[in-house]
C-alpha beads as a LAMMPS data file, in Angstrom:
LAMMPS data file: protein, C-alpha beads

117 atoms
116 bonds

1 atom types
1 bond types

-500.0 500.0 xlo xhi
-500.0 500.0 ylo yhi
-500.0 500.0 zlo zhi

Masses

1 110.0

Atoms # bond

1 1 1 229.377 -475.893 -31.860
2 1 1 226.549 -473.580 -32.802
3 1 1 227.315 -470.573 -34.977
4 1 1 224.967 -467.628 -35.332
5 1 1 224.914 -465.065 -38.106
6 1 1 222.876 -461.930 -37.493
7 1 1 221.849 -459.254 -39.927
8 1 1 219.430 -456.389 -40.347
9 1 1 220.530 -453.705 -37.921
10 1 1 221.043 -450.103 -38.875
11 1 1 219.906 -446.536 -38.508
12 1 1 216.208 -445.729 -38.711
13 1 1 214.062 -442.738 -37.894
14 1 1 211.539 -442.839 -35.043
15 1 1 208.381 -444.560 -36.205
16 1 1 210.257 -446.609 -38.745
17 1 1 210.770 -450.350 -39.057
18 1 1 213.626 -452.808 -39.177
19 1 1 213.786 -456.573 -39.498
20 1 1 216.527 -458.543 -37.808
21 1 1 217.518 -462.029 -38.893
22 1 1 219.582 -464.704 -37.193
23 1 1 220.572 -467.993 -38.770
24 1 1 221.921 -470.807 -36.594
25 1 1 224.120 -473.590 -37.896
26 1 1 226.339 -476.359 -36.592
27 1 1 223.843 -478.226 -34.451
28 1 1 222.009 -480.374 -36.941
29 1 1 218.971 -480.124 -34.696
30 1 1 215.988 -477.814 -34.614
31 1 1 216.570 -475.265 -31.874
32 1 1 214.444 -475.515 -28.758
33 1 1 214.323 -471.751 -28.278
34 1 1 215.442 -468.769 -30.319
35 1 1 215.246 -465.182 -29.260
36 1 1 216.581 -461.673 -29.149
37 1 1 218.119 -459.665 -26.338
38 1 1 219.372 -456.108 -26.329
39 1 1 221.896 -454.133 -24.376
40 1 1 222.803 -450.484 -23.960
41 1 1 225.970 -449.139 -22.311
42 1 1 225.925 -449.511 -18.560
43 1 1 222.843 -451.709 -18.508
44 1 1 222.245 -455.420 -18.296
45 1 1 221.300 -457.375 -21.353
46 1 1 217.524 -457.764 -21.429
47 1 1 215.164 -460.126 -23.168
48 1 1 213.282 -458.571 -26.069
49 1 1 211.446 -461.590 -27.440
50 1 1 211.789 -465.339 -27.632
51 1 1 209.995 -468.209 -29.293
52 1 1 210.187 -471.921 -28.656
53 1 1 210.091 -474.635 -31.271
54 1 1 206.547 -475.366 -30.138
55 1 1 205.442 -471.788 -30.756
56 1 1 205.358 -470.275 -27.263
57 1 1 206.426 -466.639 -27.293
58 1 1 207.586 -464.103 -24.734
59 1 1 207.947 -460.365 -25.181
60 1 1 209.295 -457.561 -23.054
61 1 1 206.445 -455.272 -22.014
62 1 1 208.158 -452.355 -23.710
63 1 1 207.922 -453.951 -27.169
64 1 1 204.542 -455.681 -27.020
65 1 1 202.364 -454.628 -29.927
66 1 1 205.339 -453.240 -31.855
67 1 1 207.750 -456.146 -32.285
68 1 1 206.981 -459.593 -33.659
69 1 1 209.222 -462.633 -33.426
70 1 1 208.969 -465.435 -35.932
71 1 1 210.903 -468.548 -36.857
72 1 1 211.619 -470.812 -39.777
73 1 1 212.278 -474.004 -37.847
74 1 1 213.486 -475.977 -40.834
75 1 1 216.184 -473.357 -41.432
76 1 1 216.917 -472.622 -37.761
77 1 1 216.345 -468.973 -38.480
78 1 1 214.664 -466.417 -36.270
79 1 1 213.395 -462.992 -37.232
80 1 1 212.465 -459.908 -35.264
81 1 1 210.163 -457.486 -37.029
82 1 1 210.412 -454.151 -35.277
83 1 1 207.777 -451.535 -36.057
84 1 1 207.020 -448.111 -34.600
85 1 1 210.590 -447.863 -33.408
86 1 1 211.416 -445.407 -30.644
87 1 1 214.727 -443.806 -29.665
88 1 1 214.702 -445.950 -26.526
89 1 1 214.896 -449.043 -28.727
90 1 1 218.441 -448.020 -29.623
91 1 1 220.737 -450.831 -28.509
92 1 1 222.916 -453.678 -29.637
93 1 1 220.614 -456.596 -30.372
94 1 1 221.883 -460.118 -29.750
95 1 1 220.473 -463.353 -31.023
96 1 1 220.343 -466.211 -28.521
97 1 1 219.497 -469.856 -29.158
98 1 1 219.154 -472.993 -27.092
99 1 1 219.410 -476.433 -28.625
100 1 1 217.783 -478.081 -25.619
101 1 1 215.431 -476.681 -22.990
102 1 1 217.983 -477.342 -20.246
103 1 1 221.023 -476.583 -22.338
104 1 1 223.259 -473.544 -22.598
105 1 1 222.449 -470.555 -24.709
106 1 1 224.588 -469.470 -27.637
107 1 1 225.045 -465.821 -28.512
108 1 1 225.442 -464.006 -31.775
109 1 1 227.944 -461.210 -32.265
110 1 1 225.315 -458.489 -31.971
111 1 1 223.871 -456.018 -34.421
112 1 1 223.498 -452.320 -33.741
113 1 1 220.094 -450.660 -33.992
114 1 1 219.980 -446.872 -33.810
115 1 1 216.674 -445.033 -33.762
116 1 1 217.275 -441.359 -34.326
117 1 1 216.085 -438.452 -36.414

Bonds

1 1 1 2
2 1 2 3
3 1 3 4
4 1 4 5
5 1 5 6
6 1 6 7
7 1 7 8
8 1 8 9
9 1 9 10
10 1 10 11
11 1 11 12
12 1 12 13
13 1 13 14
14 1 14 15
15 1 15 16
16 1 16 17
17 1 17 18
18 1 18 19
19 1 19 20
20 1 20 21
21 1 21 22
22 1 22 23
23 1 23 24
24 1 24 25
25 1 25 26
26 1 26 27
27 1 27 28
28 1 28 29
29 1 29 30
30 1 30 31
31 1 31 32
32 1 32 33
33 1 33 34
34 1 34 35
35 1 35 36
36 1 36 37
37 1 37 38
38 1 38 39
39 1 39 40
40 1 40 41
41 1 41 42
42 1 42 43
43 1 43 44
44 1 44 45
45 1 45 46
46 1 46 47
47 1 47 48
48 1 48 49
49 1 49 50
50 1 50 51
51 1 51 52
52 1 52 53
53 1 53 54
54 1 54 55
55 1 55 56
56 1 56 57
57 1 57 58
58 1 58 59
59 1 59 60
60 1 60 61
61 1 61 62
62 1 62 63
63 1 63 64
64 1 64 65
65 1 65 66
66 1 66 67
67 1 67 68
68 1 68 69
69 1 69 70
70 1 70 71
71 1 71 72
72 1 72 73
73 1 73 74
74 1 74 75
75 1 75 76
76 1 76 77
77 1 77 78
78 1 78 79
79 1 79 80
80 1 80 81
81 1 81 82
82 1 82 83
83 1 83 84
84 1 84 85
85 1 85 86
86 1 86 87
87 1 87 88
88 1 88 89
89 1 89 90
90 1 90 91
91 1 91 92
92 1 92 93
93 1 93 94
94 1 94 95
95 1 95 96
96 1 96 97
97 1 97 98
98 1 98 99
99 1 99 100
100 1 100 101
101 1 101 102
102 1 102 103
103 1 103 104
104 1 104 105
105 1 105 106
106 1 106 107
107 1 107 108
108 1 108 109
109 1 109 110
110 1 110 111
111 1 111 112
112 1 112 113
113 1 113 114
114 1 114 115
115 1 115 116
116 1 116 117
């Protein structure tokens, strides 16, 4: 069973930065894919960014140029550096990992990000 521990959320002013971290344990294997999703009340959870073990990345159009995803494969840890934050980035951010490309995804408990002056 894969366990995920997220950290790094909080309150930040518009234009500020935050860095989210997510550490995966319990698999013993390097994760195929690690990423971040976000959700606001009444809306579906949406992909923010993801990165495969091989280095392929995907970003939501709304965060391109502002957010950067990175991984430490040996530690099964994924980071999301969020710069130039906007109020519309306010959401609960969830870490998601896949051990195998065709396997299920595992979710973290979520970390709240609030962008407000």
